[in-house]
N, C-alpha and C positions, 0 to 999 in steps of 0.2 A: 718854684712852680706852684706850690700850695698857696702862697700869698697872692699870686696873680689871680687864682680862681676865687679866693675870698674877696679880693678887691672888686672883681667883676660881678660877683653875686650880691654885694651889699646894696647897690641901688635898688635892685629888685626886691630884696628883703625889706628895705625901708619903705618902698611903695606898698608892699603887701601889708606891713604893720600899720601903715598910715590908713589904708583902706579899712582894715579891721577896726582901728581906733575910731574912724569916722562913723562906721556902721554901728558900733556900740554906743557912741554918743547920740546918734539919731534914735536908736531904740530907747535909750534913756529919756530923751525928750518926749517921745511918744508915750512912754509910761507915765511921765509927769502929766501930760495932757489928759490921759485916760483917768488918772487918779483925781485930777481936778473935776472932770466930768462926773465921776462917781460921787464925789463929795457934794457937788452942786445939785445933782439929781436927788440925792438923799435929803438935802436941805429943802429942796422944793417939795419933796414928798411930805416932809413935816409941816410945810406951809399949806398943804392940801391943794397944791396947784394942779394935781392930776386927778382930782376928785376927792370926795369926802372920805375921811378915815385916815388913821395913822398907820405907818408900817408896823407889822408884827414885831414883837420883842426879839425873836431870834434873828430877824432880818436886820434889826437895829444893831445887834452885836456882831453879826457876821459880814454883812455886805454894805454896811453904812459908812460912817466916818472912819472906822479902823481900816477898812480896805482901801478907801481913798487915800488915807495918810500913808499906808504901807506902800501903795503904788507910787505916791509922790516921793517918798524917801528912797525907794529902790531906784526910781528913775533919776533922782538927783545924784545918787552914788554913781550910776552908770554914766550920766552926762558930765560929771565932774572929773572924768578920767584925766590923768596927766598925759600931755602930748608926747608921743614917742620922739626920742631924740635921734639925730643922725649919727651914724657910727663915726668914730674918730679914725682917720686914715693915717 
């Protein structure tokens, strides 16, 4: 009787794990896009595309390239998740 309940619940469990997997992959892809936007905006600020003057030094260290790279790496880790496998029956 226990094996029948487990066999009936496994498709739902797999669907649930698949939805969670896809959600985390999409969040990782969004983080990668945000990281690229942060790095590009910082680069354009150095080119003075938004007006004269360079970003202050603390902004350069805190919210510039390091933040963009951190978001890119965190997003790549999340987006590169291994696909959940189907349970063996």
